[in-house]
ZAKE-165343 format. One record per atom (N, C-alpha, C): residue in three letters; x, y, z. Coordinates in steps of 0.1 Angstrom, whole numbers, padded with zeros to 4 digits, always signed. Layout:
ALAXYZ;...
% end
This chain:
MET+1046+0583+0693;MET+1055+0584+0712;MET+1039+0588+0721;ARG+1038+0582+0729;ARG+1030+0591+0743;ARG+1033+0601+0749;GLN+1023+0608+0749;GLN+1026+0623+0760;GLN+1026+0619+0772;PRO+1034+0624+0780;PRO+1036+0622+0797;PRO+1021+0626+0805;SER+1018+0625+0810;SER+1000+0627+0824;SER+1008+0635+0832;PHE+1002+0645+0836;PHE+1008+0653+0840;PHE+0995+0649+0857;ARG+0988+0643+0855;ARG+0975+0636+0869;ARG+0979+0621+0869;SER+0988+0624+0881;SER+0985+0606+0881;SER+0972+0597+0887;SER+0962+0587+0878;SER+0955+0580+0884;SER+0952+0581+0898;SER+0961+0573+0902;SER+0959+0563+0921;SER+0954+0581+0934;ARG+0960+0593+0924;ARG+0956+0602+0935;ARG+0942+0608+0930;PRO+0938+0616+0936;PRO+0921+0620+0930;PRO+0921+0637+0931;ALA+0919+0642+0924;ALA+0921+0656+0921;ALA+0917+0662+0930;ILE+0925+0672+0935;ILE+0916+0685+0943;ILE+0911+0693+0940;VAL+0904+0698+0949;VAL+0891+0706+0940;VAL+0891+0721+0955;ILE+0895+0731+0946;ILE+0894+0745+0955;ILE+0879+0746+0953;PRO+0878+0753+0964;PRO+0861+0761+0958;PRO+0861+0778+0960;ILE+0859+0781+0951;ILE+0862+0799+0945;ILE+0845+0799+0954;SER+0848+0812+0963;SER+0837+0823+0966;SER+0832+0834+0952;ARG+0821+0836+0951;ARG+0819+0844+0943;ARG+0821+0856+0952;PRO+0816+0868+0949;PRO+0813+0881+0960;PRO+0798+0884+0956;ALA+0791+0891+0965;ALA+0778+0888+0965;ALA+0773+0899+0959;ALA+0759+0901+0950;ALA+0758+0911+0939;ALA+0761+0925+0945;GLY+0766+0928+0943;GLY+0769+0951+0941;GLY+0785+0946+0949;GLN+0793+0935+0949;GLN+0807+0936+0958;GLN+0813+0936+0950;PRO+0827+0946+0944;PRO+0833+0941+0939;PRO+0841+0927+0942;SER+0851+0921+0931;SER+0861+0906+0935;SER+0875+0913+0939;ALA+0872+0908+0944;ALA+0896+0904+0950;ALA+0901+0909+0945;GLN+0903+0905+0926;GLN+0911+0912+0918;GLN+0902+0925+0917;GLN+0893+0929+0919;GLN+0888+0947+0915;GLN+0890+0950+0927;ALA+0892+0952+0938;ALA+0891+0951+0949;ALA+0908+0957+0955;THR+0914+0950+0945;THR+0930+0951+0950;THR+0937+0960+0932;ALA+0929+0957+0931;ALA+0938+0966+0912;ALA+0934+0979+0917;PRO+0956+0982+0920;PRO+0956+1000+0913;PRO+0943+1012+0903;GLN+0938+1018+0905;GLN+0934+1027+0904;GLN+0939+1031+0893;ALA+0938+1034+0882;ALA+0944+1043+0872;ALA+0943+1057+0874;SER+0956+1067+0880;SER+0952+1078+0879;SER+0965+1084+0872;ALA+0963+1099+0877;ALA+0979+1107+0864;ALA+0992+1110+0875;PRO+1002+1103+0870;PRO+1015+1098+0874;PRO+1015+1115+0889;ARG+1019+1113+0898;ARG+1027+1118+0910;ARG+1031+1130+0903;LEU+1039+1139+0910;LEU+1041+1151+0910;LEU+1055+1145+0905;LEU+1060+1143+0914;LEU+1076+1134+0913;LEU+1080+1127+0899;ASP+1074+1122+0899;ASP+1073+1114+0884;ASP+1067+1118+0871;ARG+1062+1132+0876;ARG+1064+1142+0863;ARG+1068+1145+0860;VAL+1080+1153+0874;VAL+1090+1158+0868;VAL+1102+1147+0861;ARG+1103+1136+0870;ARG+1114+1123+0860;ARG+1106+1120+0854;GLY+1097+1123+0843;GLY+1096+1122+0831;GLY+1098+1132+0821;LEU+1090+1144+0827;LEU+1098+1157+0815;LEU+1114+1159+0813;LEU+1120+1158+0823;LEU+1133+1154+0827;LEU+1141+1143+0820;ARG+1133+1134+0812;ARG+1139+1121+0810;ARG+1134+1129+0790;ALA+1125+1129+0792;ALA+1125+1136+0777;ALA+1129+1144+0775;SER+1133+1154+0782;SER+1145+1167+0773;SER+1156+1165+0774;HIS+1160+1151+0778;HIS+1174+1144+0780;HIS+1184+1153+0786;TYR+1180+1157+0800;TYR+1188+1157+0808;TYR+1197+1145+0816;SER+1203+1148+0820;SER+1210+1137+0824;SER+1209+1136+0841;ILE+1214+1119+0846;ILE+1204+1113+0851;ILE+1206+1122+0866;ARG+1214+1124+0866;ARG+1225+1130+0878;ARG+1219+1146+0880;THR+1213+1152+0868;THR+1206+1161+0867;THR+1198+1160+0875;GLU+1188+1148+0871;GLU+1172+1143+0873;GLU+1172+1140+0884;LYS+1180+1133+0897;LYS+1184+1132+0905;LYS+1181+1143+0922;SER+1196+1156+0911;SER+1192+1169+0918;SER+1181+1184+0917;CYS+1175+1179+0906;CYS+1161+1186+0907;CYS+1150+1179+0917;VAL+1148+1163+0916;VAL+1137+1160+0921;VAL+1140+1159+0942;ALA+1154+1159+0940;ALA+1158+1163+0955;ALA+1152+1173+0960;TRP+1159+1188+0953;TRP+1155+1201+0957;TRP+1138+1201+0957;ILE+1134+1198+0949;ILE+1116+1196+0951;ILE+1110+1186+0962;ARG+1116+1177+0964;ARG+1116+1175+0981;ARG+1112+1178+0988;ARG+1128+1188+0990;ARG+1131+1196+1001;ARG+1124+1207+1003;PHE+1119+1211+0987;PHE+1108+1225+0988;PHE+1099+1222+0995;ILE+1096+1203+0992;ILE+1075+1202+0992;ILE+1078+1200+1013;LEU+1090+1196+1016;LEU+1092+1190+1030;LEU+1095+1204+1038;PHE+1103+1214+1035;PHE+1100+1232+1037;PHE+1088+1235+1045;HIS+1078+1231+1034;HIS+1070+1236+1036;HIS+1055+1228+1041;GLY+1066+1220+1051;GLY+1048+1212+1054;GLY+1045+1198+1050;LYS+1052+1195+1037;LYS+1047+1185+1028;LYS+1033+1194+1023;ARG+1024+1206+1009;ARG+1015+1208+1006;ARG+1025+1210+0995;HIS+1010+1201+0988;HIS+1016+1206+0968;HIS+1024+1219+0964;PRO+1027+1216+0956;PRO+1036+1231+0953;PRO+1025+1235+0942;ASP+1013+1234+0938;ASP+1005+1237+0935;ASP+0996+1248+0947;GLU+0993+1248+0966;GLU+0994+1258+0964;GLU+1000+1270+0969;LEU+1014+1265+0965;LEU+1024+1277+0964;LEU+1029+1285+0955;GLY+1036+1293+0962;GLY+1035+1305+0954;GLY+1048+1311+0952;GLU+1050+1326+0945;GLU+1063+1335+0948;GLU+1067+1332+0963;PRO+1060+1340+0972;PRO+1066+1341+0985;PRO+1066+1327+0990;GLU+1064+1315+0990;GLU+1073+1306+0995;GLU+1087+1305+0989;ILE+1085+1303+0979;ILE+1100+1299+0970;ILE+1112+1313+0975;THR+1105+1326+0974;THR+1115+1337+0982;THR+1118+1326+0994;SER+1108+1319+1006;SER+1115+1323+1019;SER+1122+1313+1019;PHE+1116+1294+1008;PHE+1128+1288+1007;PHE+1140+1293+1000;LEU+1144+1301+0994;LEU+1156+1305+0990;LEU+1163+1315+1002;SER+1153+1323+1007;SER+1164+1327+1015;SER+1164+1321+1032;ALA+1157+1308+1033;ALA+1162+1301+1042;ALA+1172+1293+1039;LEU+1176+1286+1032;LEU+1193+1285+1020;LEU+1201+1293+1024;ALA+1195+1305+1025;ALA+1210+1314+1026;ALA+1214+1312+1035;THR+1202+1316+1044;THR+1202+1326+1063;THR+1212+1311+1065;GLU+1195+1300+1070;GLU+1201+1299+1080;GLU+1207+1284+1078;ARG+1208+1278+1064;ARG+1216+1262+1059;ARG+1228+1273+1057;HIS+1233+1286+1052;HIS+1245+1291+1048;HIS+1252+1278+1031;VAL+1241+1281+1022;VAL+1245+1276+1006;VAL+1255+1280+1003;SER+1264+1276+0996;SER+1268+1286+0988;SER+1255+1292+0977;ALA+1267+1301+0968;ALA+1256+1303+0954;ALA+1251+1293+0947;SER+1263+1291+0943;SER+1260+1279+0934;SER+1249+1271+0936;THR+1248+1262+0953;THR+1243+1258+0955;THR+1226+1258+0954;GLN+1224+1275+0960;GLN+1214+1286+0961;GLN+1201+1285+0948;ASN+1220+1287+0937;ASN+1212+1290+0923;ASN+1201+1276+0919;GLN+1210+1258+0923;GLN+1208+1253+0915;GLN+1194+1251+0920;ALA+1192+1252+0936;ALA+1175+1251+0942;ALA+1164+1259+0926;LEU+1171+1274+0935;LEU+1158+1284+0922;LEU+1163+1271+0904;ALA+1166+1270+0900;ALA+1167+1263+0892;ALA+1156+1249+0893;ALA+1157+1245+0896;ALA+1151+1231+0900;ALA+1130+1235+0905;LEU+1132+1249+0907;LEU+1121+1249+0913;LEU+1117+1259+0901;LEU+1119+1264+0893;LEU+1118+1275+0883;LEU+1108+1264+0875;PHE+1123+1250+0871;PHE+1121+1238+0863;PHE+1108+1235+0871;LEU+1101+1233+0878;LEU+1090+1227+0886;LEU+1078+1231+0877;TYR+1079+1246+0881;TYR+1064+1257+0881;TYR+1065+1259+0869;GLN+1078+1262+0856;GLN+1071+1261+0844;GLN+1063+1253+0836;ALA+1083+1242+0832;ALA+1078+1230+0829;ALA+1065+1219+0830;VAL+1066+1223+0844;VAL+1052+1204+0850;VAL+1042+1211+0851;LEU+1045+1226+0860;LEU+1031+1225+0864;LEU+1030+1240+0856;GLY+1032+1245+0848;GLY+1028+1256+0837;GLY+1024+1264+0841;ARG+1032+1271+0852;ARG+1028+1287+0855;ARG+1044+1294+0856;GLU+1035+1305+0854;GLU+1048+1317+0854;GLU+1052+1320+0872;ILE+1060+1324+0867;ILE+1067+1325+0883;ILE+1071+1340+0883;ALA+1068+1350+0888;ALA+1070+1362+0885;ALA+1085+1366+0891;TRP+1093+1377+0889;TRP+1107+1377+0894;TRP+1108+1375+0904;LEU+1117+1370+0919;LEU+1121+1369+0927;LEU+1128+1379+0928;ALA+1126+1392+0934;ALA+1137+1401+0939;ALA+1136+1406+0948;ASP+1127+1399+0958;ASP+1126+1396+0973;ASP+1139+1389+0981;VAL+1144+1377+0975;VAL+1153+1361+0977;VAL+1168+1368+0981;VAL+1163+1364+0994;VAL+1181+1371+0998;VAL+1193+1360+0991;ARG+1202+1367+0980;ARG+1213+1359+0978;ARG+1222+1353+0984;ALA+1226+1346+0980;ALA+1233+1340+0992;ALA+1253+1342+0987;LYS+1264+1351+0989;LYS+1275+1354+0986;LYS+1282+1350+0979;ARG+1289+1348+0971;ARG+1301+1351+0966;ARG+1312+1350+0972;PRO+1323+1340+0970;PRO+1331+1349+0977;PRO+1343+1349+0969;SER+1348+1368+0974;SER+1356+1373+0969;SER+1366+1365+0959;ALA+1368+1366+0953;ALA+1386+1360+0948;ALA+1397+1367+0947;CYS+1407+1362+0954;CYS+1418+1367+0953;CYS+1435+1370+0942;PRO+1432+1381+0942;PRO+1443+1374+0931;PRO+1453+1371+0933;SER+1456+1368+0921;SER+1471+1361+0921;SER+1480+1367+0915;PHE+1491+1363+0923;PHE+1501+1371+0920;PHE+1517+1365+0908;
% end
């Protein structure tokens, strides 16, 4: 049995010229190839949370709080920030945003994970943080 031919003998072959880069110039493939670099900060956070078997919801929440922290401080990298900036962010959550105590604790846990697990920095105790008030429980009769 004869194999089918993909070229028809009635049409001439089309030749596309390939331009070669000049000496010392990167080729088009090399110019557009992404550079292999270290993963971005939030990708590192996601990777560590997944490696630690946290849930997807926890991962999304943690990444969201870290993103809010970075935006709160004018898109500065958390490596440049320290305890005073963490304190100001958490205090602003309580005083300006009027978040609940559990919400503030969730933000604190995300920032502690960022600094301790991802960046490898120890954070001194945050004693100056204005804490959100927990609602007083009414006794039931």
